N, C-alpha and C positions, 0 to 999 in steps of 0.2 A: 564559483562552482557552477553557476547557471548561465547558459547563454540566453540570448533574448527569445529564441523560439520556445524554450522551456518555460520561461516566465510568461509568455503570451498564452501558451497552452494551459498553464496552471490558472491564469486569470480567467480564461474561457470556462474551464471546468468549475472553478470556484463560483463564478457569477451565475452559472447554470444550476448549481446545487445548493448554494448558501441560502439558508432560511427555509429550505424545503424540509418536510418531516421525514427525513431518512437518515440512517446511521451509516456514515462512511468515514474512511480515513485514507490518507496517502501512506503507502508502505514502500518497502524496498529502497533502492538506491536514491530515489528522489527524496524520500522521507529522511534518509540518512543525511543527505546534503542539507536539507532544510534544518536539521538539528545540529549542524556544524561538523559532521563527519567529513573528512577530506576525500570525497569521492566525486566523480563526475557521473551524473545519472545517464543511464542508457535507455531509459523509458520512464513512464509514469505508471505506477501500479496503484490502483484504487481497490480497497477492500471494503466489503459491506456484508450485511446479512443478505439472504436471498431477495427479500422484497427491495432492499436498497440497491442491489446489483441490477435488478430489473428496472428500477426507477432511474438509475444512472443511465442505463441504455436508452430509456424513453426520453429523458431530458436532454441527452446528447445524441439523439437519433440520427442527425444528419452526418455524424462522424463514424457511424458503425461500419466496421470492416468485417467483424464476425459477431453474430448474435450470441447472447448469453445462453449457454447450455451446459449441462453437467459434464464434467471431464475428470478423469482419474489418471494419475501417474502412480509410480511405485510407492512414493512416500507422502503424497499430498493429493487431495481432491477438492474440487470446488465447482461452483457454477461459474463458468469462465466465458468472457467475451473480450473483444478487442475493438478499440477505436483508433482513429488517426486524427488528432487535433493539431492544427497548424503544422502538419508534417511530423508530429511527434507520436510515436507508438504509445498507446494508453491501454493497459490491461485492466479488465474488471474481474474481480474475484468475489463471489458470494458464498457465504457459509463455508469458509475454508476449514478443512480438517486435515490433521497430520496423522499418519499411521504410527501407532505406538509399537514398542519393542515386541509386545506379545501378538502383534498382527491385527489388533482391533483398531478402530478409528476413534480419535478423541472427539469430544463434542465440538461443534463449531465455536470459534473464538468469540468471547464476550468483548466486543470492541469497546464498549463503554468503560470497562474495567482498565483498559490499557491506553485509552485515548488521551492525548495531550494536544495542546494547541501551540502552534509556532507562528509568530508574526513574520510575514513575508510581503514586502511592498504594499502595506496597508491591508493585507488580508490575514485573517486568523485561520490558518490551515490546520485541519485535524490530522494528526499523525499517530502512529503507534509508538509507544515508549521504547527507547533503545534497549532497555532491560528485557522487555518482552521479545523484541526482535532477536536479541542474543540467544534467549532460550529456544526460540523457534528454529533458528539456524542450527543450534546444537542438536535438536530433535531430528532435523532433516539430514544430519551428517555433513553439513556444510561448515566444517570447522574453521577453515581459513577466514571466511567472512565473519563467523562468530567471534574469532579472536580479534579481528579488526574492530568490531563493535565493542568488545570488552575493553580494548585499549582506549577507545573514545569515551566510554562511560567512566573509566578510571580517571582520565585526564579532566573530565568535566567535574567529577566529584572532588578533585584536588583543588579546584578554584575557590 
């Protein structure tokens, strides 16, 4: 599922962040692929709390395309930035919040609660649990992606 450029970008990110006192995970399509979901990543999404997002930007400063700043869309908001690592688009999201049905914003995600580690080429990559990702996509109204994740979760549990 990973071509060499993604593997190299992940190694660069991991080597820059591993062992540092910050709370981060890989999320989105790259996380799904790392967890065995049959998808081809279209970028690498890094999620952290706000201090973590700013630290990621600092530790990978030579790759910054867009500095981390607060950004809001209809159903989601975060402190957002963008990197380009080995030609791969890397998005940084800090203190992600999703809009609830009543129009209020949920608290930022507690990454520690949903963090799992996946071994990839000798690295222990932190990712968000697929069960959490499923719920998040349901809240965002992205039902097709949520159903794909639900199928992968069910097939993993059947093993």
